[in-house]
Backbone bond lengths (Angstrom), bond angles and torsions (degrees), N, CA, C in turn:
res aa  C-N    CA-C-N  psi(-1)  N-CA   C-N-CA  omega(-1)  CA-C   N-CA-C  phi
1 M - - - 1.456 - - 1.521 110.49 -
2 K 1.310 116.66 -44.32 1.454 121.38 179.34 1.514 110.77 -61.22
3 H 1.351 115.37 -41.85 1.469 120.26 -179.59 1.525 110.49 -63.56
4 I 1.335 116.84 -43.98 1.458 121.07 -178.16 1.522 110.72 -67.63
5 S 1.334 117.23 -38.44 1.465 120.62 178.07 1.522 110.86 -61.15
6 K 1.342 116.14 -40.79 1.461 120.01 177.33 1.522 110.57 -63.93
7 S 1.346 115.99 -38.48 1.461 119.88 179.25 1.521 110.68 -63.86
8 I 1.348 115.89 -42.04 1.462 120.48 178.59 1.523 110.18 -61.06
9 S 1.339 116.53 -44.89 1.465 121.00 -179.58 1.519 111.06 -60.89
10 F 1.335 115.60 -40.97 1.466 120.23 179.37 1.524 111.13 -65.46
11 L 1.338 115.74 -45.11 1.454 120.12 -176.15 1.518 112.64 -69.36
12 R 1.348 117.41 -24.52 1.460 119.79 179.48 1.523 112.56 -63.82
13 S 1.325 116.24 -19.93 1.463 119.40 -179.01 1.521 112.08 -71.98
14 F 1.349 117.24 -13.15 1.451 120.60 -179.46 1.522 110.65 -90.34
15 S 1.320 115.22 144.91 1.457 120.24 -174.19 1.514 112.98 -64.18
16 Y 1.333 118.05 -27.29 1.449 118.18 -175.70 1.521 112.62 -72.80
17 L 1.342 118.76 -3.25 1.457 121.12 173.94 1.525 111.51 -96.77
18 S 1.310 117.19 -0.34 1.456 119.68 -174.90 1.517 112.44 -68.08
19 A 1.325 116.91 -18.04 1.458 119.84 -178.67 1.520 112.69 -81.38
20 F 1.341 117.57 -6.28 1.456 120.25 179.43 1.528 109.98 -62.06
21 T 1.297 117.57 139.76 1.458 121.23 172.98 1.512 108.92 -77.52
22 P 1.358 118.23 159.80 1.465 120.02 179.22 1.517 112.44 -55.63
23 S 1.353 115.88 -35.70 1.466 118.01 -178.43 1.512 111.75 -65.69
24 A 1.343 116.12 -26.76 1.465 119.44 -179.51 1.511 111.31 -72.57
25 R 1.349 116.50 -15.96 1.448 119.93 -177.07 1.531 112.19 -97.63
26 T 1.287 117.17 2.81 1.458 119.41 -178.65 1.509 110.23 -77.23
27 S 1.296 115.33 171.22 1.464 120.75 -178.45 1.519 111.77 -94.74
28 N 1.352 117.20 18.59 1.460 120.24 -177.65 1.524 112.70 -78.14
29 F 1.336 116.39 -12.30 1.455 119.11 179.68 1.520 111.02 -72.32
30 T 1.322 114.90 149.76 1.459 119.79 170.94 1.522 107.85 -79.81
31 P 1.329 118.49 161.84 1.468 119.90 176.79 1.522 112.66 -54.08
32 A 1.340 116.30 -40.15 1.466 119.75 -178.76 1.524 111.50 -64.84
33 S 1.338 116.64 -42.91 1.463 119.49 -178.68 1.522 111.36 -70.34
34 Q 1.337 116.85 -34.10 1.460 119.76 176.30 1.523 110.75 -65.57
35 A 1.329 116.06 -41.47 1.464 120.10 178.61 1.526 110.62 -62.92
36 T 1.334 116.28 -40.58 1.463 120.75 177.97 1.519 111.05 -63.77
37 L 1.346 115.65 -40.94 1.460 121.00 178.74 1.521 111.27 -61.58
38 I 1.330 116.11 -44.05 1.462 120.68 178.26 1.525 110.24 -60.47
39 K 1.320 115.98 -46.57 1.466 120.82 -177.68 1.527 111.03 -60.99
40 R 1.336 116.30 -45.52 1.463 120.16 -178.89 1.524 111.46 -66.22
41 T 1.332 115.56 -40.26 1.461 119.66 -178.94 1.519 111.18 -64.90
42 M 1.327 116.59 -43.85 1.459 120.40 -179.96 1.521 110.76 -67.30
43 A 1.348 116.99 -37.05 1.462 120.38 177.89 1.523 110.61 -63.30
44 T 1.340 115.96 -41.04 1.463 120.42 178.09 1.522 110.97 -64.02
45 A 1.327 116.17 -42.68 1.464 120.68 179.82 1.519 111.02 -63.15
46 M 1.333 116.85 -42.97 1.460 120.21 179.22 1.520 110.96 -63.27
47 A 1.342 116.16 -41.67 1.458 120.26 -179.95 1.521 110.98 -60.60
48 K 1.334 116.51 -42.50 1.466 120.45 -179.58 1.525 111.13 -66.44
49 R 1.320 116.49 -38.35 1.460 119.65 -177.18 1.523 112.56 -74.58
50 L 1.316 116.24 -21.76 1.463 119.97 176.40 1.520 112.38 -91.18
51 E 1.317 116.98 -11.63 1.457 121.78 -175.00 1.525 111.24 -58.55
52 G 1.322 115.43 126.98 1.456 120.84 178.42 1.516 115.00 81.96
53 K 1.325 117.83 1.04 1.466 120.92 -177.91 1.531 111.15 -78.75
54 T 1.328 114.35 154.94 1.462 121.86 172.82 1.521 107.98 -115.74
55 I 1.320 116.38 124.22 1.464 122.06 -171.27 1.526 110.14 -123.87
56 V 1.321 116.08 132.67 1.466 122.43 175.00 1.522 108.98 -106.13
57 I 1.321 116.46 130.58 1.467 121.52 176.54 1.521 108.20 -126.35
58 T 1.325 117.25 118.66 1.463 120.29 176.81 1.530 109.46 -89.56
59 G 1.324 115.55 155.98 1.461 119.59 -179.74 1.515 111.93 61.34
60 A 1.345 116.35 42.03 1.469 120.76 -172.32 1.522 113.88 -93.33
61 S 1.321 117.92 5.32 1.464 119.43 -175.99 1.521 113.05 -75.85
62 S 1.332 117.42 -18.05 1.467 119.96 -179.29 1.526 109.65 -160.80
63 G 1.328 115.11 175.34 1.459 121.42 171.64 1.511 115.22 58.56
64 I 1.330 115.54 -138.72 1.459 122.25 -176.25 1.525 111.44 -59.30
65 G 1.323 117.67 -43.45 1.457 120.56 -178.47 1.513 112.63 -60.84
66 R 1.314 116.16 -44.42 1.471 121.02 179.75 1.531 110.75 -64.40
67 S 1.332 115.97 -45.11 1.462 120.55 179.94 1.523 111.27 -64.52
68 T 1.327 116.31 -38.27 1.460 120.74 179.26 1.524 111.00 -63.08
69 A 1.326 116.98 -43.10 1.466 120.69 178.16 1.523 110.56 -58.42
70 K 1.316 116.50 -43.20 1.464 119.97 -179.58 1.525 111.55 -67.77
71 E 1.330 117.06 -37.45 1.461 120.07 179.41 1.524 111.54 -66.14
72 F 1.315 116.72 -41.35 1.462 119.73 175.86 1.526 110.03 -59.94
73 A 1.335 116.40 -45.12 1.465 120.86 -178.44 1.524 111.26 -63.26
74 R 1.319 117.07 -41.19 1.465 120.31 179.52 1.524 111.65 -68.48
75 T 1.325 116.03 -34.26 1.462 120.19 -177.23 1.519 111.68 -71.48
76 S 1.331 117.01 -38.24 1.471 120.87 -178.96 1.526 109.36 -133.52
77 P 1.334 116.98 76.04 1.463 120.75 -171.65 1.523 115.62 -81.70
78 K 1.340 118.75 -0.34 1.461 120.03 -173.00 1.526 114.46 -101.74
79 A 1.322 117.50 -31.56 1.472 119.56 -176.46 1.515 109.68 -153.77
80 L 1.330 116.59 86.53 1.459 121.62 -176.62 1.517 109.10 -149.16
81 K 1.329 115.87 144.16 1.462 120.53 173.66 1.522 108.34 -117.18
82 L 1.314 116.63 126.70 1.458 122.69 179.10 1.522 109.49 -117.13
83 I 1.325 115.87 126.04 1.463 121.37 172.19 1.520 106.26 -107.19
84 V 1.315 116.84 109.40 1.463 120.85 -177.62 1.520 108.44 -105.47
85 T 1.325 116.24 128.37 1.461 120.19 -175.67 1.524 110.90 -125.11
86 A 1.318 114.91 151.94 1.465 122.93 175.75 1.524 107.10 -178.71
87 R 1.317 115.76 177.50 1.462 119.40 177.73 1.522 111.82 -82.86
88 R 1.339 116.87 -21.27 1.469 121.17 -176.84 1.530 109.73 -99.74
89 L 1.315 116.45 94.14 1.459 121.22 -175.92 1.527 111.99 -65.63
90 D 1.326 117.43 -35.46 1.463 119.80 -179.51 1.526 111.55 -61.57
91 S 1.332 117.06 -39.27 1.465 120.84 178.28 1.528 111.08 -67.35
92 L 1.330 116.66 -36.01 1.465 120.60 178.45 1.524 110.98 -66.98
93 K 1.320 116.91 -40.26 1.464 120.49 178.36 1.526 110.49 -64.77
94 Q 1.314 116.07 -38.42 1.464 119.94 176.69 1.528 110.49 -64.16
95 L 1.332 116.37 -41.29 1.463 120.92 177.13 1.525 110.64 -60.16
96 A 1.319 116.81 -43.99 1.464 120.84 179.38 1.525 111.00 -60.02
97 E 1.319 116.68 -40.27 1.463 120.82 178.49 1.528 111.14 -66.20
98 E 1.320 116.07 -41.41 1.465 119.87 179.89 1.528 111.26 -63.43
99 I 1.328 116.47 -41.03 1.467 120.29 178.92 1.525 110.30 -65.31
100 K 1.326 116.80 -42.18 1.465 120.49 179.38 1.520 111.08 -62.71
101 E 1.322 116.83 -42.02 1.461 120.87 179.34 1.523 111.67 -64.45
102 E 1.332 116.25 -35.20 1.466 120.18 -175.77 1.520 113.27 -81.88
103 V 1.332 117.96 -43.02 1.476 119.63 -173.00 1.525 113.78 -116.33
104 G 1.323 118.68 -7.81 1.456 120.51 179.07 1.517 113.37 91.72
105 D 1.331 115.08 -161.26 1.461 121.32 -173.33 1.520 113.92 -88.49
106 G 1.327 118.06 0.91 1.464 120.67 -179.23 1.516 113.27 -66.84
107 V 1.322 116.62 -25.45 1.465 121.85 178.14 1.526 108.66 -104.35
108 K 1.326 115.92 118.74 1.456 120.69 176.81 1.524 108.63 -91.53
109 V 1.317 116.39 121.10 1.464 121.31 -177.52 1.525 109.44 -111.78
110 L 1.326 115.35 125.83 1.466 121.25 178.32 1.524 109.35 -114.06
111 P 1.342 118.59 106.67 1.464 120.86 175.89 1.529 110.10 -78.93
112 V 1.326 116.45 131.77 1.468 121.07 -179.61 1.525 109.33 -132.61
113 K 1.324 116.12 123.98 1.463 120.32 175.69 1.524 108.45 -73.15
114 L 1.328 116.58 121.05 1.463 120.31 -176.41 1.519 110.28 -151.31
115 D 1.314 115.73 128.77 1.461 122.41 172.46 1.523 106.90 -105.71
116 V 1.326 117.31 105.82 1.468 120.19 -174.66 1.521 112.46 -65.86
117 S 1.333 117.49 -16.34 1.463 120.09 178.66 1.525 111.99 -79.10
118 N 1.330 116.37 -7.18 1.465 121.79 179.11 1.529 108.94 -100.37
119 P 1.337 118.05 106.12 1.473 120.89 -175.89 1.522 113.85 -57.74
120 E 1.329 117.48 -35.52 1.465 120.45 -178.81 1.526 111.07 -67.84
121 E 1.327 116.66 -40.05 1.465 119.87 178.00 1.525 110.66 -63.89
122 V 1.317 116.37 -41.22 1.468 120.28 179.20 1.527 110.25 -65.95
123 K 1.324 116.53 -41.75 1.470 121.47 -179.55 1.527 111.30 -60.04
124 N 1.335 116.74 -37.77 1.462 121.44 -177.22 1.526 113.08 -90.18
125 F 1.317 116.93 -0.33 1.464 120.79 -173.23 1.532 112.27 -61.32
126 V 1.320 117.41 -59.12 1.473 120.54 -176.49 1.528 111.97 -63.98
127 P 1.350 119.60 -47.75 1.470 119.02 -179.62 1.523 113.71 -59.51
128 S 1.328 117.48 -26.77 1.464 120.79 -177.30 1.527 113.22 -84.54
129 L 1.331 117.60 -7.71 1.464 120.83 -179.08 1.526 110.77 -74.46
130 P 1.339 117.64 148.23 1.467 119.69 170.99 1.528 109.53 -57.81
131 A 1.318 117.29 148.97 1.466 121.81 -174.57 1.523 112.56 -54.47
132 E 1.330 117.81 -38.57 1.465 120.40 -176.38 1.531 112.73 -69.78
133 F 1.333 117.29 -12.27 1.465 120.94 -179.76 1.531 112.81 -105.72
134 Q 1.323 118.18 0.13 1.466 119.91 -172.46 1.526 114.48 -83.05
135 D 1.320 117.48 -19.41 1.471 120.04 -179.28 1.530 109.10 -86.87
136 I 1.312 115.92 75.37 1.471 122.85 -171.35 1.528 110.90 -77.44
137 D 1.334 115.66 138.81 1.468 122.09 -179.98 1.526 113.05 -107.55
138 V 1.323 116.30 -31.76 1.467 120.67 -174.60 1.523 109.53 -137.13
139 L 1.322 116.32 133.76 1.466 122.32 172.85 1.517 108.67 -117.42
140 V 1.329 116.05 123.29 1.459 121.27 173.77 1.525 107.54 -106.76
141 N 1.327 116.43 103.98 1.464 122.40 178.60 1.525 108.70 -82.67
142 N 1.321 115.31 89.10 1.459 120.19 -175.28 1.525 113.42 -108.41
143 A 1.329 118.21 -25.11 1.465 120.93 -174.52 1.526 111.19 -56.03
144 G 1.314 115.81 131.08 1.461 120.88 179.68 1.513 110.43 -174.08
145 L 1.312 116.09 162.28 1.462 119.68 -179.62 1.520 110.30 -156.09
146 V 1.321 114.42 166.66 1.457 121.26 173.22 1.518 107.36 -130.51
147 K 1.319 116.92 135.63 1.462 121.44 179.41 1.520 108.97 -129.97
148 G 1.313 114.57 124.86 1.455 119.72 175.60 1.513 113.68 77.99
149 V 1.317 115.34 155.81 1.466 121.52 179.15 1.527 110.30 -129.80
150 A 1.326 114.92 19.68 1.465 119.33 -177.08 1.523 111.12 -70.18
151 K 1.328 114.45 153.37 1.464 120.90 176.49 1.529 108.79 -104.38
152 A 1.319 116.17 152.36 1.465 120.83 177.02 1.524 109.29 -59.62
153 P 1.324 119.64 138.85 1.470 128.16 10.30 1.525 113.71 -98.71
154 E 1.326 118.21 26.84 1.461 120.79 -174.77 1.524 113.18 -103.11
155 I 1.315 117.80 14.74 1.462 120.82 -178.36 1.525 110.10 -74.26
156 D 1.310 116.62 130.77 1.461 122.44 179.83 1.534 109.60 -68.93
157 P 1.339 117.82 123.81 1.472 120.44 179.37 1.528 113.13 -55.71
158 E 1.328 116.71 -33.79 1.463 119.77 179.41 1.529 111.04 -65.79
159 D 1.338 116.18 -38.24 1.467 119.94 176.93 1.528 110.80 -62.58
160 I 1.324 115.95 -39.12 1.472 120.55 178.15 1.524 109.82 -61.32
161 N 1.327 116.08 -48.65 1.465 120.67 -177.54 1.525 112.17 -63.07
162 V 1.331 116.18 -43.53 1.467 120.25 -178.19 1.522 111.12 -64.47
163 M 1.334 117.03 -44.47 1.465 119.75 -178.59 1.518 111.95 -65.74
164 F 1.325 117.49 -43.44 1.463 119.21 -179.21 1.530 111.72 -70.48
165 S 1.332 117.51 -38.12 1.468 119.61 -178.48 1.524 111.95 -68.69
166 T 1.321 116.94 -27.23 1.466 120.63 178.70 1.523 111.62 -90.92
167 N 1.329 116.01 -55.87 1.468 120.91 -172.02 1.523 113.69 -71.27
168 V 1.324 116.54 -31.54 1.472 119.73 -174.74 1.530 111.21 -111.09
169 T 1.341 116.31 -65.55 1.464 119.48 -177.01 1.519 111.41 -60.83
170 G 1.323 116.76 -40.81 1.466 120.26 178.92 1.514 111.91 -61.19
171 L 1.325 116.38 -44.11 1.469 121.25 178.72 1.527 111.09 -63.04
172 I 1.327 116.27 -43.59 1.471 120.11 -179.99 1.529 110.75 -65.53
173 N 1.334 116.95 -43.45 1.461 119.94 -179.61 1.526 111.97 -64.43
174 M 1.334 117.23 -38.94 1.466 120.23 176.79 1.524 110.49 -63.92
175 T 1.316 116.03 -41.05 1.467 120.30 178.44 1.522 110.51 -60.81
176 Q 1.327 116.21 -44.08 1.464 120.26 -178.68 1.532 111.94 -69.45
177 A 1.326 116.52 -25.57 1.461 119.93 178.42 1.526 111.66 -75.43
178 I 1.325 116.88 -33.25 1.468 121.49 -174.74 1.522 112.44 -95.11
179 L 1.323 117.88 -32.52 1.465 121.92 -173.37 1.535 114.06 -55.57
180 P 1.338 119.87 -39.31 1.471 118.95 178.37 1.532 113.22 -57.78
181 I 1.325 117.21 -31.91 1.469 120.84 177.42 1.521 109.96 -63.13
182 F 1.326 115.89 -42.28 1.465 120.66 179.54 1.526 111.31 -67.16
183 K 1.333 115.96 -43.49 1.467 120.61 -172.12 1.530 113.20 -71.99
184 K 1.320 117.62 -25.09 1.466 119.56 -176.83 1.521 112.97 -81.13
185 R 1.324 117.99 -5.05 1.462 119.73 -179.17 1.521 110.82 -66.39
186 S 1.326 115.55 143.37 1.464 121.74 -169.67 1.519 114.30 -66.02
187 D 1.326 117.72 -18.80 1.469 120.05 -178.23 1.525 112.31 -87.35
188 G 1.319 117.47 19.77 1.457 120.69 176.68 1.509 114.55 94.22
189 G 1.315 116.46 4.79 1.463 120.13 179.90 1.509 111.26 110.60
190 R 1.346 115.78 127.13 1.462 118.99 -177.86 1.519 109.56 -155.06
191 G 1.331 116.24 139.56 1.453 122.29 178.01 1.516 110.43 158.15
192 D 1.316 115.74 176.43 1.465 120.79 -178.84 1.521 110.15 -133.64
193 I 1.317 116.18 130.95 1.461 121.99 173.15 1.517 107.55 -117.64
194 I 1.324 115.82 119.98 1.462 121.84 -179.67 1.521 108.19 -111.79
195 N 1.312 116.89 110.79 1.460 121.95 179.11 1.521 109.77 -97.09
196 I 1.317 115.71 126.82 1.459 120.31 177.95 1.525 108.57 -89.53
197 G 1.317 114.87 106.00 1.457 120.64 177.60 1.518 110.05 -95.13
198 S 1.310 116.33 -138.85 1.463 121.15 179.50 1.521 108.42 -171.02
199 I 1.319 115.85 151.39 1.464 117.97 173.04 1.523 110.31 -63.93
200 A 1.350 116.10 -17.62 1.469 119.89 176.17 1.523 111.17 -64.93
201 G 1.320 117.52 -20.11 1.456 120.69 176.23 1.510 112.82 -78.45
202 R 1.322 116.05 -9.88 1.466 121.99 179.33 1.526 111.74 -112.57
203 E 1.334 115.65 -34.80 1.466 121.26 -179.35 1.522 108.62 -127.03
204 A 1.313 116.90 101.42 1.465 120.94 -177.98 1.522 111.08 -72.94
205 Y 1.327 115.48 156.77 1.463 120.66 179.07 1.532 109.64 -134.18
206 P 1.330 118.19 151.40 1.467 121.80 -179.71 1.528 110.98 -59.86
207 G 1.296 116.35 136.51 1.453 120.60 -179.88 1.518 113.16 85.82
208 G 1.319 116.56 -1.90 1.462 119.87 -179.25 1.510 112.45 -123.60
209 S 1.321 116.77 26.75 1.467 119.76 -172.15 1.526 113.08 -59.07
210 I 1.322 117.49 -38.70 1.466 119.52 -178.16 1.527 110.67 -76.37
211 Y 1.320 116.96 -47.27 1.466 119.74 178.49 1.525 110.57 -59.04
212 C 1.316 116.90 -45.48 1.470 120.89 179.02 1.527 110.84 -61.35
213 S 1.322 116.17 -38.55 1.467 120.17 178.37 1.520 111.41 -63.49
214 T 1.337 116.62 -39.69 1.468 119.13 179.86 1.522 110.77 -65.61
215 K 1.313 116.99 -39.29 1.464 119.39 -178.79 1.529 111.61 -74.54
216 A 1.319 117.20 -28.76 1.468 120.09 172.79 1.526 109.62 -66.54
217 A 1.328 115.95 -36.85 1.465 120.22 177.30 1.525 110.94 -65.50
218 V 1.325 116.56 -39.02 1.468 120.56 176.77 1.520 110.59 -60.39
219 K 1.322 116.17 -42.34 1.468 120.18 179.02 1.532 110.99 -62.15
220 S 1.318 116.99 -46.25 1.465 120.66 -179.13 1.525 111.40 -64.31
221 F 1.326 116.82 -42.75 1.462 120.55 178.28 1.522 110.61 -62.42
222 T 1.324 116.30 -43.39 1.464 120.89 180.00 1.519 111.22 -62.09
223 D 1.325 116.70 -45.65 1.471 121.03 -179.60 1.527 111.37 -61.81
224 A 1.326 116.56 -44.29 1.467 120.44 -179.56 1.526 111.22 -66.46
225 L 1.329 116.45 -42.67 1.464 120.80 -179.18 1.527 110.96 -63.31
226 R 1.309 116.18 -39.64 1.468 120.45 178.66 1.529 110.71 -59.90
227 K 1.324 116.42 -41.95 1.470 120.54 179.65 1.526 111.45 -69.52
228 E 1.324 116.36 -35.05 1.464 120.08 179.49 1.528 112.26 -66.79
229 L 1.329 116.22 -28.78 1.468 120.99 -175.00 1.524 112.74 -109.12
230 I 1.324 116.61 18.12 1.460 121.37 -172.94 1.529 112.51 -62.27
231 D 1.336 117.75 -25.46 1.464 120.48 -177.44 1.528 112.37 -93.43
232 T 1.327 117.25 14.94 1.462 122.08 177.42 1.526 109.34 -120.62
233 R 1.318 115.49 178.23 1.467 120.67 174.51 1.530 110.57 -97.56
234 I 1.314 115.44 21.42 1.466 120.23 175.29 1.521 107.71 -88.75
235 R 1.309 115.49 116.44 1.463 119.94 -176.47 1.530 110.26 -97.38
236 I 1.310 115.45 134.77 1.461 122.29 179.57 1.522 107.68 -114.37
237 I 1.314 115.85 118.01 1.459 121.93 -172.56 1.522 109.37 -123.53
238 E 1.313 116.38 138.62 1.473 120.46 173.19 1.514 108.59 -120.32
239 I 1.322 115.69 133.52 1.459 121.90 175.64 1.520 107.56 -117.13
240 D 1.323 116.42 124.62 1.463 122.04 -176.58 1.525 110.69 -113.80
241 P 1.326 118.03 86.86 1.466 120.03 179.20 1.525 111.33 -71.28
242 G 1.314 115.10 160.86 1.451 120.36 167.39 1.518 107.34 -85.28
243 Q 1.307 116.81 -149.58 1.461 119.58 -179.37 1.522 109.21 -77.00
244 V 1.321 115.93 126.53 1.455 122.44 -176.50 1.519 108.85 -117.26
245 E 1.324 116.66 148.33 1.455 120.93 -176.79 1.529 109.91 -76.91
246 T 1.311 115.23 85.88 1.460 122.12 176.84 1.523 108.51 -116.46
247 V 1.332 115.49 172.60 1.466 119.66 178.05 1.521 110.54 -57.29
248 R 1.342 115.73 -41.14 1.466 120.01 -178.59 1.519 111.35 -62.88
249 C 1.334 116.75 -47.14 1.463 119.89 -177.14 1.519 111.77 -69.30
250 L 1.332 116.76 -35.54 1.453 119.29 177.87 1.517 110.42 -65.36
251 D 1.336 115.93 -36.88 1.458 120.25 177.78 1.521 110.26 -64.98
252 L 1.316 116.99 -42.63 1.459 120.88 178.25 1.520 110.80 -63.72
253 R 1.323 115.94 -40.49 1.458 119.53 -179.86 1.524 110.38 -64.12
254 D 1.339 115.75 -43.06 1.454 119.93 -178.47 1.523 111.91 -61.92
255 R 1.342 115.83 -25.04 1.463 119.87 178.21 1.526 110.75 -96.55
256 N 1.339 115.78 16.49 1.470 121.76 179.48 1.517 112.29 60.46
257 R 1.343 115.43 30.29 1.457 119.31 179.04 1.532 111.12 -73.42
258 A 1.326 116.32 -38.58 1.459 120.10 -173.12 1.515 111.09 -98.59
259 N 1.313 116.05 149.52 1.456 121.62 177.70 1.520 112.19 -95.14
260 I 1.345 116.91 -8.33 1.453 120.27 179.44 1.515 108.88 -130.97
261 E 1.335 115.41 158.39 1.445 120.38 176.34 1.525 109.59 -70.29
262 P 1.339 117.81 136.96 1.459 118.81 175.27 1.518 110.06 -63.43
263 S 1.289 116.74 141.57 1.457 120.06 177.98 1.516 109.19 -84.62
264 A 1.334 116.74 134.66 1.459 120.10 176.69 1.515 108.54 -76.39
265 G 1.308 116.63 133.34 1.463 117.99 -179.79 1.507 112.08 -162.84
266 I 1.309 115.30 155.82 1.460 122.60 175.47 1.506 108.12 -124.04
267 L 1.303 116.14 130.77 1.457 120.54 179.94 1.517 109.46 -84.58
268 N 1.333 115.51 119.30 1.461 120.11 177.73 1.518 108.54 -104.21
269 C 1.315 115.77 103.01 1.467 120.80 -176.73 1.512 110.85 -100.81
270 A 1.295 117.85 57.84 1.462 120.04 178.31 1.518 109.03 -71.53
271 V 1.311 116.87 125.07 1.455 121.19 -176.25 1.516 109.13 -93.94
272 L 1.324 116.97 119.58 1.456 122.38 179.17 1.515 109.43 -102.89
273 R 1.295 116.91 131.19 1.465 120.82 174.87 1.518 108.64 -134.22
């Protein structure tokens, strides 16, 4: 009860609680009802702050990217534009249908076939978008992969190239493609870049030297970019999940790659401004 009361006091400082009636601020609520009130209020605030936004999610055909697209749609189902990208266009179209069935026509979903490891495709990405989707507000750099579990000196050079071109170069190129949109805004620059890293970028593991290296590079790039844009309203965010139940992790588990069960999880990237 004490913890929840402190939470209520903290949340009252935000303008979106100003609509509460005096009776809503009394202590007559039970802890459970107060917790529910907080949850609903924050959900409403997130929905309003996402309203009218245009969001790009790379690697959205499965796993974290797919779940993130659905979470954004559920959070702001009335006025949102989602650009979902991946190499598998059929999976993206299926995702668009699932979102439409769940939340209706309030969320416009644009599936785009895109290989972030291909610099030319990334370069042409924004110019090829319909005009109504070009004013992007949020970029979720999620596309990434792991290939092989070999240890040095037996690592396949092709695996090295593929992982770095997707996990690192692809992420950087996508950032450079979208960042000019953020910087040209009249208020000095505004937008959100969410980079999906990994705890593997902080704690390396045997057999994962290349994958871990790519995620360490993502962390360094994110940290540097944040400092470069510190005087703007462009926010640079890194999310470092542990092992998540994705197609990739299930495949690794099936080959006895992992020593622990993947944790089931959905990434909720609600952007608060």
